[in-house]
ROFI-377653 format. One record per residue (C-alpha): residue in three letters; x, y, z; residue number from 1. Coordinates in steps of 0.05 Angstrom, whole numbers, plus 5000, padded with zeros to 4 digits. Example, Ala and Ser with C-alpha at 12.3 -4.5 7.8 and 13.67 -1.06 7.14 Angstrom:
REM ROFI-377653
<r "ALA" <5246 4910 5156> 1>
<r "SER" <5273 4979 5143> 2>
***
This chain:
REM ROFI-377653
<r "MET" <5000 5000 5000> 1>
<r "LEU" <5026 5069 4982> 2>
<r "VAL" <5009 5126 5029> 3>
<r "THR" <5021 5192 4993> 4>
<r "CYS" <5034 5263 5018> 5>
<r "SER" <4987 5292 4964> 6>
<r "GLY" <5003 5363 4986> 7>
<r "LEU" <4992 5428 4947> 8>
<r "SER" <5064 5438 4922> 9>
<r "ASN" <5088 5407 4857> 10>
<r "THR" <5123 5351 4896> 11>
<r "GLY" <5061 5338 4938> 12>
<r "LYS" <5017 5332 4877> 13>
<r "LEU" <5070 5290 4845> 14>
<r "THR" <5065 5236 4899> 15>
<r "GLY" <4992 5222 4883> 16>
<r "GLN" <5004 5219 4808> 17>
<r "ALA" <5067 5176 4814> 18>
<r "GLY" <5032 5131 4863> 19>
<r "MET" <4975 5118 4815> 20>
<r "VAL" <5025 5103 4758> 21>
<r "ALA" <5062 5054 4803> 22>
<r "ARG" <4996 5021 4822> 23>
<r "GLN" <4976 5013 4748> 24>
<r "ARG" <5043 4984 4730> 25>
<r "CYS" <5049 4937 4790> 26>
<r "PRO" <4978 4917 4809> 27>
<r "GLY" <5001 4855 4846> 28>
<r "SER" <5052 4894 4887> 29>
<r "VAL" <5013 4958 4901> 30>
<r "GLU" <4943 4942 4926> 31>
<r "ALA" <4923 5015 4939> 32>
<r "CYS" <4948 5086 4935> 33>
<r "ILE" <4916 5132 4987> 34>
<r "PRO" <4930 5203 5009> 35>
<r "ALA" <4956 5209 5080> 36>
<r "HIS" <4896 5251 5101> 37>
<r "ARG" <4849 5194 5083> 38>
<r "LEU" <4881 5137 5121> 39>
<r "PRO" <4833 5079 5136> 40>
<r "ALA" <4823 5056 5208> 41>
<r "SER" <4871 4998 5198> 42>
<r "LEU" <4928 4984 5149> 43>
<r "SER" <4957 4917 5130> 44>
<r "GLY" <5010 4890 5084> 45>
<r "ARG" <5073 4925 5062> 46>
<r "ILE" <5067 5001 5071> 47>
<r "VAL" <5108 5052 5032> 48>
<r "ALA" <5105 5125 5053> 49>
<r "LEU" <5112 5169 4991> 50>
<r "ASP" <5130 5241 5008> 51>
<r "GLY" <5144 5300 4963> 52>
<r "CYS" <5197 5333 5006> 53>
<r "GLU" <5234 5330 5072> 54>
<r "ASP" <5172 5355 5109> 55>
<r "ALA" <5151 5281 5107> 56>
<r "CYS" <5076 5293 5114> 57>
<r "ALA" <5057 5221 5096> 58>
<r "LEU" <5108 5192 5144> 59>
<r "LYS" <5085 5238 5200> 60>
<r "LYS" <5012 5219 5189> 61>
<r "LEU" <5028 5145 5191> 62>
<r "ARG" <5068 5154 5255> 63>
<r "GLU" <5010 5194 5286> 64>
<r "ASN" <4970 5130 5275> 65>
<r "ARG" <5025 5087 5305> 66>
<r "VAL" <5043 5057 5238> 67>
<r "GLU" <5116 5049 5217> 68>
<r "PRO" <5123 5042 5141> 69>
<r "ASP" <5167 4989 5110> 70>
<r "LEU" <5198 5040 5063> 71>
<r "HIS" <5199 5116 5056> 72>
<r "VAL" <5208 5147 4987> 73>
<r "VAL" <5220 5223 4982> 74>
<r "ALA" <5212 5257 4914> 75>
<r "THR" <5265 5310 4928> 76>
<r "GLU" <5315 5255 4946> 77>
<r "CYS" <5301 5223 4878> 78>
<r "GLY" <5322 5286 4841> 79>
<r "VAL" <5256 5323 4836> 80>
<r "VAL" <5260 5398 4851> 81>
<r "LYS" <5207 5429 4895> 82>
<r "ASN" <5184 5493 4861> 83>
<r "GLY" <5119 5518 4891> 84>
<r "MET" <5052 5506 4860> 85>
<r "ALA" <5075 5484 4791> 86>
<r "GLU" <5043 5423 4760> 87>
<r "PRO" <5085 5360 4760> 88>
<r "ARG" <5118 5345 4694> 89>
<r "PHE" <5112 5278 4659> 90>
<r "ALA" <5187 5264 4668> 91>
<r "GLU" <5180 5276 4743> 92>
<r "ILE" <5121 5229 4748> 93>
<r "GLU" <5160 5175 4710> 94>
<r "ARG" <5222 5185 4753> 95>
<r "LEU" <5185 5180 4819> 96>
<r "ALA" <5140 5122 4797> 97>
<r "GLY" <5203 5085 4775> 98>
<r "ALA" <5236 5098 4842> 99>
<r "VAL" <5174 5072 4878> 100>
<r "ILE" <5171 5009 4836> 101>
<r "GLU" <5245 4996 4845> 102>
<r "ALA" <5239 5007 4920> 103>
<r "ILE" <5181 4958 4925> 104>
<r "ARG" <5218 4905 4884> 105>
<r "SER" <5286 4912 4917> 106>
<r "GLY" <5269 4937 4987> 107>
<r "GLN" <5312 5000 4977> 108>
<r "GLN" <5351 5042 4928> 109>
<r "PRO" <5384 5111 4923> 110>
<r "GLY" <5333 5164 4942> 111>
<r "VAL" <5297 5113 4985> 112>
<r "HIS" <5311 5099 5058> 113>
<r "HIS" <5284 5057 5114> 114>
<r "PRO" <5248 5105 5160> 115>
<r "SER" <5282 5126 5224> 116>
<r "GLY" <5281 5201 5218> 117>
<r "PRO" <5227 5254 5227> 118>
***
């Protein structure tokens, strides 16, 4: 399950879009893609927090609910630049979706870390 930041900045919007692409490309590996502000009462399976920036809104929301994700992917750590309210570009969606898919398949990669921070 992907839990996305889905914030208002370009990187926040990017998390929702990249999460949906990852879900479409890996339906057996990604059962759902949900915004952090719409967390269900209970979560099960492998959980990936997908944040747009170092503010880590998805990770924080999961931890508020006493859930520790298996992986934490951050768009800005994958080479995406946060630039205000701009719309995410196709190349950024592809880059982040690829990073998410690789993280799920391998357990980690550059730009992806096991959560222990914020």
